[in-house]
N, C-alpha and C positions, 0 to 999 in steps of 0.2 A: 526471562524476557516477558514483557507486557503481552497480555493475551491478544490485544488488538494488533500489536506489531507482529505477533506470530501468524495471525491471519494474513496480514499484509505480506509478510515474507513468503508465505505459501502461495499467495496469488501471484506475486512477482516471479515465482519460479516457473510460471507458465509463460513468461515473456522474456526469457533469457537469450532469445535469439537476437534481440536488439541490444546494442551497446549501452544504451541508456538504461535498459532493464537490468543489465548486469551491474552497471555502476550503482544504481539505487540498492539493489540486492546486497552488494558488497558493503554498502553503507550500513545497512541494517545488521548484518552479521558481524561486522568488524568492531562495532562500537556498542556499548551498553547504554541505550537510551532509557531514561526513566519512564517515559510515556510517549504516546504518539505526538503530542504537542511539541515536545522537545525534538523529535525526529523531523517533523515538518518544518520547524524553524531552521534546520540544517540543510534544507533543500534549496538549490538555486532555481531560478526561474524556469530553465529548460527541464530540469528534473521534475519540478512541480507540474509542468504542462504535460510531460509524459505520464506521470503517475495519475493525473486526472483522467487521461484517456484510458489507461489501464483499469482504473477503478470503475469507470462507467461501464466497461465491458464485464468486469467481474461482478459488479453489483447486479447487472441484468441477468447474468448466469445464476447467481445466488437466489435471485427472486424467482426465476424460472424453476429452480430446483426446490423452492419453498424452504430454503435454508435460512431461517429467520435469524439464527445466531450469527452466522457469517455476514448476512446483510447488515445487521446492526453494527457489528464490529468494523467492517469495511466502510460503512457510512460515516463512522466517527472520523476516520482519516479524510474521507472525501470532503466532509464539511469544513475541516481545518484548512483545506487548500484554498478556500475562497477568502 
């Protein structure tokens, strides 16, 4: 699995109490995406909006923890959502 998608999967695991979080998580683990661009192209509008909120939260957490690698990896997906 792509490293960035691995970080994304881990971050989404913190949001499985939401149906949309579960849906996106299942998308990641059930299919072999070549990279984060391919994954983002397979999101519908509602999934992308939910993921945008999750990433905002997760990026803030990663910055507060000074986890530069996680911040960089998650930011790659976040930028693709626009």
